[in-house]
Structure formats: structure tokens, C-alpha cells
C-alpha positions in Angstrom: -22.7 10.0 -22.6 -25.7 11.1 -20.5 -24.8 14.8 -20.3 -28.1 16.6 -20.9 -26.8 20.0 -22.1 -24.1 19.4 -24.7 -23.2 23.0 -25.1 -22.7 23.5 -21.4 -20.7 20.3 -21.1 -18.4 21.3 -23.9 -17.7 24.7 -22.3 -16.2 23.0 -19.2 -12.4 22.8 -19.0 -11.6 19.3 -20.3 -9.8 18.3 -17.0 -13.1 18.7 -15.1 -15.5 17.1 -17.6 -15.5 13.7 -15.8 -14.1 12.6 -12.5 -11.6 10.1 -13.9 -9.5 13.0 -15.4 -8.4 14.9 -12.3 -8.3 11.9 -9.9 -6.3 9.6 -12.2 -3.9 12.4 -12.9 -3.6 13.6 -9.3 -3.6 10.1 -7.8 -0.8 8.9 -10.0 1.3 12.1 -9.4 1.0 11.4 -5.7 2.0 7.8 -6.1 4.9 8.8 -8.3 6.3 11.2 -5.7 5.4 9.3 -2.6 7.8 6.4 -3.0 10.9 8.5 -3.7 10.0 10.7 -0.7 9.7 7.6 1.5 13.0 6.2 0.4 14.7 9.5 1.0 13.1 9.5 4.5 14.5 6.0 5.1 17.9 7.3 4.1 17.5 10.3 6.4 17.5 12.9 3.7 13.8 14.1 3.8 14.4 17.3 5.8 11.0 17.5 7.6 8.3 15.4 9.2 4.8 15.0 7.8 1.8 14.3 10.1 2.5 11.2 12.2 6.0 10.8 10.8 7.2 9.3 7.5 6.2 5.7 8.1 2.7 6.7 9.0 2.5 9.1 6.0 3.8 6.4 3.7 1.1 3.9 4.9 -1.7 6.4 4.9 -1.1 8.3 1.6 -0.7 5.3 -0.7 -4.0 4.0 0.6 -6.2 7.0 1.4 -4.5 9.4 -0.9 -3.6 7.4 -4.0 -5.9 4.4 -4.0 -9.0 6.3 -2.8 -8.4 9.0 -5.5 -8.4 6.4 -8.2 -11.4 4.6 -6.8 -13.3 7.8 -6.5 -12.4 8.9 -10.1 -13.4 5.5 -11.5 -16.7 5.2 -9.6 -17.9 8.7 -10.1 -17.2 8.2 -13.9 -18.7 4.7 -14.0 -21.9 5.6 -12.1 -22.9 7.8 -15.1 -22.9 4.7 -17.3 -24.5 2.5 -14.7 -27.4 4.8 -14.0 -27.9 7.0 -17.1 -27.6 10.1 -14.9 -25.0 12.9 -15.5 -21.8 12.5 -13.5 -20.2 15.2 -11.4 -18.3 17.7 -13.6 -17.3 21.4 -13.8 -17.1 23.5 -10.7 -18.4 20.8 -8.2 -15.7 18.4 -9.6 -13.0 21.0 -9.3 -14.0 21.7 -5.7 -13.9 18.0 -4.9 -10.5 17.6 -6.5 -9.3 20.7 -4.6 -10.5 19.1 -1.3 -8.5 15.9 -2.1 -5.4 18.0 -2.9 -5.7 20.1 0.2 -5.9 17.0 2.4 -2.7 15.6 0.8 -0.9 18.9 1.5 -2.3 18.9 5.0 -0.8 15.5 5.7 2.5 16.3 4.1 3.1 19.6 5.9 1.5 18.5 9.2 -1.2 21.2 9.4 -3.3 21.5 12.7 -5.3 18.3 13.2 -8.8 19.9 13.2 -8.2 21.3 9.7 -6.5 18.1 8.6 -9.5 16.0 9.9 -12.1 18.1 8.1 -10.1 18.1 4.8 -9.3 14.4 5.0 -12.8 13.1 5.8 -14.8 15.4 3.5 -13.5 13.7 0.3 -14.4 10.0 1.0 -17.8 11.2 2.5 -18.5 13.2 -0.6 -17.7 10.3 -2.9 -19.9 7.9 -0.9 -22.7 10.5 -0.8 -22.6 11.2 -4.5 -22.5 7.5 -5.3 -25.3 6.7 -2.8 -27.5 9.6 -4.1 -27.1 8.7 -7.7 -27.7 5.0 -7.2 -30.7 5.7 -4.9 -32.3 8.0 -7.5 -32.6 5.0 -9.9 -33.0 2.4 -7.1 -29.9 0.5 -8.3 -29.6 -1.8 -5.4 -27.0 -4.0 -7.1 -24.4 -1.4 -6.4 -25.3 -0.4 -2.9 -22.5 -2.6 -1.5 -20.0 -0.2 -3.1 -21.4 2.7 -1.0 -21.1 0.5 2.1 -17.5 -0.1 1.4 -16.8 3.6 0.8 -18.4 4.5 4.1 -16.4 1.8 5.9 -13.2 3.3 4.2 -14.2 6.7 5.6 -14.5 5.1 9.1 -11.1 3.5 8.7 -9.6 6.9 7.7 -11.3 8.4 10.8 -9.6 5.7 12.8 -6.2 6.7 11.4 -6.9 10.3 12.4 -7.8 9.2 15.9 -4.4 7.4 16.0 -2.7 10.5 14.8 -4.4 12.7 17.4 -3.4 10.3 20.2 0.1 9.9 18.8 -0.5 6.2 18.7 1.4 4.5 15.8 -0.4 1.2 16.5 -3.9 2.7 15.9 -2.7 4.3 12.6 -1.3 1.0 11.4 -4.4 -0.8 12.4 -6.5 1.7 10.5 -4.4 1.3 7.3 -4.7 -2.5 7.5 -8.4 -2.2 7.9 -8.6 0.2 4.9 -6.3 -2.1 2.8 -8.7 -5.1 3.1 -11.6 -2.8 2.3 -9.8 -1.8 -0.9 -9.3 -5.6 -1.5 -13.0 -6.0 -1.1 -13.6 -3.3 -3.7 -11.0 -4.9 -6.0 -12.8 -8.2 -5.8 -16.2 -6.6 -6.3 -15.2 -4.4 -9.3 -12.6 -6.8 -10.7 -15.0 -9.7 -10.6 -17.2 -7.7 -13.0 -14.8 -6.0 -15.3 -12.0 -8.6 -15.7 -14.1 -11.3 -17.4 -15.9 -8.6 -19.4 -12.7 -6.9 -20.6 -11.2 -10.3 -21.4 -14.2 -11.3 -23.5 -14.2 -7.9 -25.4 -10.4 -7.8 -25.7 -10.2 -11.3 -27.3 -13.4 -11.0 -29.3 -15.1 -14.0 -27.6 -18.9 -14.4 -28.0 -19.6 -14.1 -24.3 -17.9 -13.6 -21.0 -17.4 -16.2 -18.3 -20.6 -16.5 -16.3 -20.3 -15.3 -12.7 -21.0 -17.5 -9.7 -23.0 -15.1 -7.5 -22.4 -17.2 -4.4 -18.6 -16.9 -4.8 -18.9 -13.2 -5.5 -20.9 -12.6 -2.3 -18.5 -14.8 -0.2 -15.4 -13.0 -1.5 -17.0 -9.6 -0.7 -18.3 -10.7 2.7 -15.0 -12.4 3.6 -12.9 -9.3 2.6 -15.1 -7.0 4.7 -15.0 -9.5 7.6 -11.2 -9.4 7.5 -11.2 -5.6 7.5 -13.5 -5.6 10.5 -11.2 -8.1 12.3 -8.3 -5.7 11.7 -10.4 -2.8 13.0 -11.3 -4.7 16.2 -7.7 -5.8 16.6 -8.5 -9.5 16.3 -6.5 -10.0 13.1 -3.4 -8.3 14.4 -2.2 -11.5 16.1 -1.9 -15.0 14.6 -5.2 -16.9 14.7 -6.0 -20.2 13.2 -9.6 -19.3 12.3 -8.6 -15.9 10.8 -6.0 -17.9 8.8 -8.8 -20.1 7.5 -10.8 -17.1 6.4 -7.7 -15.8 4.5 -7.1 -19.2 3.0 -10.7 -19.4 1.7 -10.4 -15.9 0.2 -7.1 -16.9 -1.6 -8.6 -20.1 -2.9 -11.8 -18.2 -4.1 -9.7 -15.6 -6.0 -7.6 -18.4 -7.6 -10.8 -20.2 -8.7 -12.0 -17.0 -10.3 -8.6 -16.7 -12.2 -8.8 -20.2 -13.4 -12.3 -19.7 -14.7 -11.4 -16.4 -16.4 -8.2 -17.7 -18.0 -7.9 -17.8 -21.8 -4.5 -18.4 -23.5 -5.1 -15.5 -25.8 -4.9 -13.0 -23.0 -1.1 -13.3 -22.8 -0.8 -11.6 -26.1 -2.8 -8.5 -24.9 -1.0 -6.2 -22.4 -4.3 -4.6 -21.2 -5.5 -8.1 -20.2 -2.5 -9.9 -18.8 -1.8 -6.9 -16.6 -5.3 -7.3 -15.1 -5.0 -11.0 -14.5 -1.5 -10.7 -13.0 -2.7 -8.0 -10.6 -5.6 -10.2 -9.5 -3.2 -13.1 -9.0 -1.2 -10.9 -6.5 -4.5 -10.4 -4.6 -4.8 -14.2 -4.2 -1.1 -14.5 -3.2 -1.6 -11.8 -0.5 -4.5 -13.7 1.0 -2.6 -17.0 1.0 0.5 -15.2 2.5 -1.6 -13.9 5.3 -3.2 -17.3 5.8 0.3 -18.8 6.2 1.3 -16.2 8.8 -1.9 -16.8 10.8 -1.4 -20.5 11.0 2.1 -20.1 12.4 4.5 -20.1 9.3 7.5 -17.8 10.2 6.7 -15.4 7.4 6.9 -11.6 7.7 3.3 -10.4 7.2 4.5 -7.2 5.6 5.5 -9.3 2.6 1.8 -10.3 2.1 0.7 -6.7 2.7 3.1 -5.5 0.0 1.9 -8.2 -2.4 -1.5 -6.6 -1.8 -0.4 -3.0 -2.1 2.2 -3.1 -4.8 1.2 -6.1 -6.9 -2.6 -6.2 -6.5 -3.6 -2.6 -5.8 -0.9 -0.8 -7.8 -1.0 -3.4 -10.6 -4.8 -3.4 -10.9 -5.0 0.4 -10.7 -2.4 0.8 -13.5 -4.1 -1.8 -15.7 -7.6 -0.3 -15.1 -6.7 3.3 -15.6 -4.7 2.5 -18.8 -7.9 1.1 -20.3 -10.5 3.4 -18.8 -8.5 6.5 -19.9 -8.5 5.3 -23.5 -12.2 4.5 -23.7 -13.3 7.7 -22.0 -11.2 10.0 -24.1 -12.6 8.5 -27.4 -9.5 6.4 -28.3 -9.2 2.8 -29.5 -8.4 0.4 -26.8 -4.7 0.1 -27.8 -2.3 1.3 -25.2 0.3 3.8 -26.3 4.0 2.8 -26.7 5.7 2.1 -23.4 2.7 0.8 -21.5 3.8 -2.9 -21.8 7.0 -1.8 -20.1 5.0 0.1 -17.4 3.0 -3.1 -16.6 6.1 -5.1 -16.4 7.8 -2.6 -14.1 4.9 -2.7 -11.7 5.2 -6.5 -11.4 9.0 -6.3 -11.0 8.4 -3.7 -8.2 6.2 -6.2 -6.4 8.7 -9.1 -7.0 11.5 -7.0 -5.6 9.5 -5.8 -2.6 8.1 -9.3 -1.7 10.8 -11.8 -2.8 14.1 -10.1 -3.6 13.9 -8.2 -0.3 14.5 -11.5 1.4 17.9 -11.8 -0.3 19.1 -8.2 -0.7 17.0 -6.1 1.7 18.3 -2.6 1.1 19.0 -3.0 -2.7 15.6 -4.6 -3.3 13.7 -1.7 -1.6 15.4 0.8 -3.9 14.9 -1.5 -6.9 11.2 -1.8 -6.1 10.9 2.0 -5.6 12.6 2.6 -9.0 10.4 0.2 -10.9 7.2 1.6 -9.2 8.2 5.2 -10.0 9.2 4.5 -13.6 6.1 2.4 -14.2 3.8 5.2 -13.1 6.0 7.8 -14.8 5.4 6.0 -18.1 1.6 6.2 -17.5 1.8 9.9 -16.8 4.0 10.6 -19.7 1.7 8.9 -22.1 -1.7 9.6 -20.6 -1.5 13.0 -18.9 -2.1 14.9 -22.2 -5.2 12.7 -22.7 -6.5 13.6 -19.3 -6.2 17.4 -19.6 -7.3 17.6 -23.3 -10.7 17.1 -24.8 -11.9 13.8 -26.2 -10.5 13.1 -29.7 -13.9 12.2 -31.1 -15.5 15.5 -30.2 -17.9 14.2 -27.6 -18.3 15.7 -24.1 -16.8 13.8 -21.2 
């Protein structure tokens, strides 16, 4: 760890010693509650309306609430390792976590929009600012694109607030689709680094698969381009050339998966969960490509392959590993996590495929699998997140 004052670091409440602790915990609690609330709203039993209505809340919070919390927790922890500078902790981290929580409550209970806007945009701006400042201090240009994606996510969140202010469901949907493909860009960027590295370490191989920088740049640029096409409205209607972009993205992600593959990974839950989640990202791109070229496919199926399978699956796989390493534990997941990874993939299969056969039952099955999968994570990992490291080190 790069904490300079050990005594001061050890005096901090464990939950606020590093950013992954409050944001992994809070983000997963939100995701655990969000799907049952959404299903109750669909059944007409929710009892009140959040800002923008339940559909808008469902779209917004699983992206800008859940996913952005996990991204922020991961990045604000990782940047300490990347730069050798102390990460945010203590009171500043508690304030940042409080802002995130306040924004979630503001959306859920439909607080006045000026207050909602301030609370909502402060968190992503703060994460981008902290990342940018820390990276700039050591001139680590390799990670500047991460800051760019965070700023674009903030703009997408702002677009959703604009739609909320105007009472325009279309603008809110457009903003969420923009944000989803920015998160896909982040998954491709970070996943492209850590998945081959984790695979090498997890299987004891002598070296990781060498990256192809040209492919990495193309996937990042292509995902950002798609997000901007959604922001402009171009990608909202079928388009042959947009379909071509999606097809190239899908093929590029599949090429990565083939290069990273090792038969041994199927014996290691912390590895096959990562690879399956990344496969859902490729499937989402190919599904959108089919829709854009005229195949009569509901695009929401591809969107849910991205959100449930890729985003949810990759988040669960990553936080299961990161939480172990940063709490001083061996990289062996606790009992039940193999089931949790399986449940997340079953949730995606239900929401993307079974829904075509049994629409209502498949939605509830997907919600049940999602909730149980995240519930297992919280059951096994929440004590790790609010207790000190087992090896006695700060962090």
C-alpha cells in the first residue's frame, strides 16, 4: 500500500479505508433492491413513483447508480496501485459515499430537480476529478482515456436529467443507452487489461497473452463512437453503417476471447465468470448489429445481454476477486460464489432468451436469479468490506 502515515491510516474506520469498500457494498445493495422494486412496479404494487417513473428509474439507477458506484470504487482503489499515490480515504471518502447515497435517495423519492441534479452530477464529476488529478500528478498518460470516459458518462447523466426536467422519456432513454455503451467502452478498456492478467496468474502461466494495441484502441474508439451516435440520436434507428460498427466491435471482442482462452480457466470460477461476462459483451454487440441491418430482433434483448450478462456478470466477477485481494485474503472465493456466478448467467439467459418463450415467467426468473446472485455476494463479502484487512495492513 502507498499510505504514507500508517498510524493515521489504521485509525480510519475500516469501511472508509479504501474506495472499493463503501462503493462495492452500496452498489450491490442498490442492485439487490432495484430489481425486486422494478418487478413490484410492473405488477402494480410499488405504491409510489420515483423521479421520472419506474421505467426511467430502473434504467437510470442500474447504470448511473449501481454500475457507476462499482466503477468509481474500483478506479479510486486501483489508481493508488497505478500511481503510487495514496487513494481517497477517511472523511473525504465518507463524504463522497454520502453524496452517492443522497443522489440515490433523491431519485427514489423524487426530490426537487435542482437538488437532485446537484447531488447526481457531483459524484461522477468528483470521481473523474480525483482520477484526473492523481494521474496528472505522475503524468500517467496511458490512463487518461479513463478520465475521458468518466467525463462523457457525466455528460450522459446530465442528458438524463435534462430529459427528466422536460418530462421527456425519449431523452432519458437516449441518455441511458449512451451511458451503457460508455460503460461498455470502460469494460473493454479495463477488461482487456485485467482478464488476460488474471487468467495468467490464476492458472500459473509464465506470461499473459500479449495485447494487440491496435485492437485495444479500435474497440475503445468504436464503443465511444457508438455512445456518441446514441447521444446524437443517429443510432436510435436501424442503420446499415451503424450495424457495421457494431459487427466489428462484436468480432473484435470475440477475437480477444479466443486469444485469451485457456482450457484450464473452466476449472476456476474467478476466471470462467470473467470470460463468460466478456462473451455477453460480444453477443450484445452482435445482437445490435443484427437489429441495425434489418433482422426482426427486439433491440432490448441485446441491451439486456449488455446490462445483465456483461455488466452485471463482469462486475460480480471483478468485485469477487478485488475484494479478496484488497482485504488481504487468498484469491479463493468463499463458499457459494460459484453458485452466484451461475445465477447471474442464468439471469441473463432468462432475460434474453427464455423471455421469448415465457415472457412474464422469464422476467421473474431473471429477477430472482439476479437478486439471489448478488445476495450471495453480499452475504459472503459484506463482512470483509466493513472489517479491517486480515493481514493487519492498512487499506
